[in-house]
N, C-alpha and C positions, 0 to 999 in steps of 0.2 A: 451716491448715497441713496439707499432706498427710502421712500417716503410713504406716509399713509395718505392715500388719495384714491378716489374712485376712478380717476382717469390717468393719473401719472404714476409710473412705477419707480422711476429713477431720475435723479438730478445730479449732474456732475458739472464742475466749473473749472476752467483753465484760467487762473488769474493772470498769468503772464501774457496771455493772448486775448483776454476778455471774451472767451467763448463759453457759452452755456450749452450743455448737452442735456436734452430732455428725451426720455424714453417713456412711451405710453404703454398701458396695459395690453393694447392690441399688437404691440411689437414695433410699431413705427417709432423711429428715432430721428431727431433733428438736432442740428447745431445752429445756435443763434449767435451772431457775431456783433461785437461792440457792446456787449452787456456789461455795465459797470458792476463792480463788486458789491456795492450797496443794494443793487437790484437783486443780485443772487442771494444775498443774506436775507432780504425781505421775503423773497420767494420761499426760502427754506423755513422761515419763521411764520409764514402765513397760515392762518387757521384753515383756509380753503386754498389748496395749491391750484386746483382747476380754475377757480375764480381769479386768483392772482395772475395765473398764466394768461387767461383770456383778456384781461384788462390791461396788464402791464408789460407783457412780453409779446404775445402773438400780434402780428401786424405793427409792432413797434421797432423791431430789429430785423435786419436781413438774415435769411436762414437758408439752409440746405437740408434736404432729406438725406439721411445716411442709409447705407446698405443698398440692396438690390434695386 
């Protein structure tokens, strides 16, 4: 789902695997593992996606960079 954010372009969530996919406007994409559904919902609902990401997701869950 595309979101309105200065930093984040797209957020996707795989509920069955608790994986959060985040794509930034610069094209970098990451998958965060073990993210609960309520965190994903709060992320989508946050007024500032970048601020929510910085404080609630980045450095809180294991991740891998996607792509090349």
